N, C-alpha and C positions, 0 to 999 in steps of 0.2 A: 510544476518545474522545480520549484525548490527542494521537494520532497525526492522528486526523480533525480535530481544531482547529489542527493544525500548532502546537501548543505543544512547549517542551522537554519532553523523555522523564522527566525526573528530577521534573516536577511531579506526578506519580501517586505517588512515594513521599515528597516533601517537604510536599503540599498535601492532595491526593485521599485518601491511607490513614488520614493523622491524622483528618481530618475525618470518614469513615466509621466509625474506630473510636470515636470520641467519641459520634456518633449511636447506635451500636450498643449502647454501652455504657449508654446512657442507656434506648434501648428495649429491647433483651434481656438486660442484665445483664454481669456479670462471663464467665460461659461463653460467650456468643456472640462477646464482644471476644476472647476468646483463639481462637475458631475463624478469625474475618475477619482476625486479626493474622499467621496463616499465610500469607495471599493476598501473592505477590511481586508488586511494581509498580515494581522496579527498572528503571534506564536498560537494562541487558543483557536483561532479560526483554522490556520493550515492543520493543526492537529486533528481538529474535530473534521474536515473534509476529508483526510487521510482516513479517518475511522470510518466514516461515511462510505467510501470506496471498499474498504477491506470488509465492511458487513455486506455490501451488495456485491462483491465477487463470492463471499461466503454462501449468499442467499441463492446465488444461481448456479453453484457447484450442487449444494443441495436438491436445489430444483431438477437437476439434470440427472443426479444419481437416484432421487426419487420416480422419476419417469423412465430409469433404464431398465431394459427386461432384466439384465445381468448386471452384478458388481463385484468387485474384489478388492479386498482391503490387504495392504502390505505394512508391516513396520519393521522398521530398520533403526538403529542405534548406529550413532556416528560422532566423531570428535571433530569440532571446527578447530579453525585456527589457533584460537586463544585456550585450546585444548579443556575446553567445557564439552561435556557430554550433550548431545543433541537425541530426542527421540523424533523421528519422521514417520508420519504414516500417510502413504499414499494409496490413492484409490484409481483403480481402473475399471470403466463403465463403457457402456455403448453408447455412441453418442454420433446421432444422422449417419447410421451405417456403416461408421468407423470404430475402432476401439481408442478410446481417449486416456490418457495418463494425466491426474493432478496429484499435486502436493494438498492432502487434506488439514494436516497438522505438523506444528513444530515446536518441541517444547524442551527447554533446558532440564537436564536432570540433575539431582542434588548430590547423588553419589555418583562412583565412579564404575566403569561399566568393564570389570574384569570378569572373566570367565566363570570364577566362582561365585 
């Protein structure tokens, strides 16, 4: 939830966990508080969980591409709001009787994207 709201990862440990501990202590008492206190919401834990989610999504997409009869790849260059060039790679494939489109890859480019 912290990552979805695009807030600093330390927010979980500095604000959310103390709030939860206080609420659990009021509702469930000291025993419940001790159990909840064992949960880790550190910056490293949140980052690791985000990385695990990203890897799982990537593996699911690769699995769908491998078992698709046909697929197509499209490359596109774009400039974001910070005026940085981005290389985007999309894939289209057949997924359960319909055509699906997913972002496969995104990478910042070191150079500009002029026609020359």
